[in-house]
N, C-alpha and C positions, 0 to 999 in steps of 0.2 A: 471122593477118593476111593479109587478102585481098591478091592482086597484089604481095606483096612479093617484090623481086628482090634476093638477096643479093650479086650481081655488082656489084662496083663501090660496094659499101657503104661509107658514110663515118662512122666513129664520132664524128670531131670534130663534125660537123653533127647527129648524133643525140643526143649528150649537151650539148644546148644550155643546160640550166642543172640546179640542185641538187634540184629539187622532186621530191617523192616520185612525182608522175606520170610524169614524165620517166625517173626510174631504174626504175621499174616497167615502163614501156613497154619500156625497153632490156632488162631480164631476160627479158621475154617473147621479144623477138628473139632473144636467145642460147638460151632453152630451145627455140624453135621451129626455130632454125638454128645448132646447135652447131659448125658450121664456122667460124662467126665468133669463136669464143671465142679463139682464138690471137691474132688481130688485137687484140681487145679487152685481152688480157692484156699484150701489147706495149706497148699505149697506156698502161696502168697502171703500166709501169715509167718513163716520161717524166715525170720528178718536177716540171718548172716549168710545167705547165699545170694549169688548172681542170679539164680534162677528164680528166686522168691521176687526179685524186682522185675524180672520178664514176666513172670506169672502174673504179678498185679497188673501189667500193662496188658495181658491178654485178656483178664478178668474184665478189666475196665472197657476194652474195645469189643470184647464179645457181649457185653452187656448193652453196648451201643447198637449192636446188630440184633440182639434178641434180649430185648428189655424184659420179657416175661420170665427170663432166668433170675431177675434181681429180688423180686418182693420176698420169696421165701427165705432169702439171706439176709435181709436187713438186720434182723436182730444179732445175727453171728458177727456181721461187719461193725455194727455200732458196738457190740460188745467187745471185740478185738481192738477197735482203733485207739483207745486209750493207752494200750501197752506198745503199740507200734512206734518205734523210734526211728526207725529209717523214713526219712523224709519223702524220697522217692516214691515208695510203697504207700506212704500215707496220701500223698497226693494224689494217686490213682484212685484210691478209694473217695477222697473228697471230690474228686471230678465227677465220679458216678452220681453224685447228689446233686450235680449242676444240672443233668439232665434227665434223670429217671423221678419217678413219683418219690415224694417225701413219704417218709413213716406216717402212718395214719394215727397212730396211738400217741397220747401226750408222753409218755414216759420217753419213748424213742425219739420224739420229735425234741423234748426237753434235753436229752443226752447229745443229740445232734448239734442243738443250738449251743450247748456249752462247749463242745469240742471246737466248734467254729469259733467262739468268742476266744478261747484258750489259743487257737491257732493264729488269730489276728494279733492277739497281744504277744505271742511268743517272739522270741529272736530265732528265726530260722533261716537257713541258707537259701532253701527254694522258694522264691516269692510265688511261684504257683500256688503253693500251700494257702498263702494269705488270699491270693486273688480268688480261688476257689471257695475259700470261706467266706469271704463278703458276698459272693454271688449266692451261696446257700442261705446266708443270713438274710438276704434281700427276699429270696424266694420264701423263706419261713415268715418274714413280715407281711407277706400277701395273705397269710392264714391269720396272722397274729398281727393286725395293723398298730396295736398299741406300742409296739416296740419300734416303729419307724423312727420316731425323734431319737430315741436311743442309738439306734445305727448310724442315723445321720451324724450324731456326735462322734460316735466310734470311728466310723470312716474318715471323716475330717481329722480326727486327731492325729492318726498314724500317716496321714499325707505327707507331713513334715519329713524331709529326709528319706522318703520311701523310693523305691525302683520304680521304673518308668511303668511296668506292667501293673503295679498296685495303684499308682497314681491315675493311670489311663482308665481301669475299671472302677475303682473308687468315684472317679469325677462322673462318670456316666451314671452310677448308681446313686450318687448325691443329688444328680440333676432329677432323676425320677423320683427321689424321696422328696425334694423340694416341691415337686409338681403334686405329688400325691398328699402332701401335708398342707398345700396351698400357701406355701411360704416363697419368699423371696430372700435374696442375699441381704437386703437391707433390714428384713425383720429377724435375720439369723445371721450376724455377722461372724466373721472368722474367730 
């Protein structure tokens, strides 16, 4: 972006709509000027604005392009997640943990695990929140294999009456868990 001056940059003005072009333009800004990421992240925590939802999308997609932006913000994101009520914003943050490194310290990983269990068990409108939560829990089970059986039970429990996206992802993860636990359907019936 020629002649771009990050000093005095205003995310509210830059996130003028939800279009792919607008989001992509802002991802480009973050990728070229990572110093602006902090203010973008802060905006994404302001739950009552359309710009916060747009900002959370830009945060998520910017981290996909520049994963090195993420690690230092893990504690901030994890500390903020419990208070975020807007499911669109929350699922953007959950999505990040499906493709980025998981937290290394046990306290942060424990908090993320609890947030995911809560999301799976909650009555939510955005099924993507549950789908990302079970994906993250599965990733955590690769670090803590003792939780695999519990996840198998949890994923199966919430399949009845679930939306197609949840059933599809849960079925794939259940299959992986069966294999990793050396179980068959006969040894672990419905």
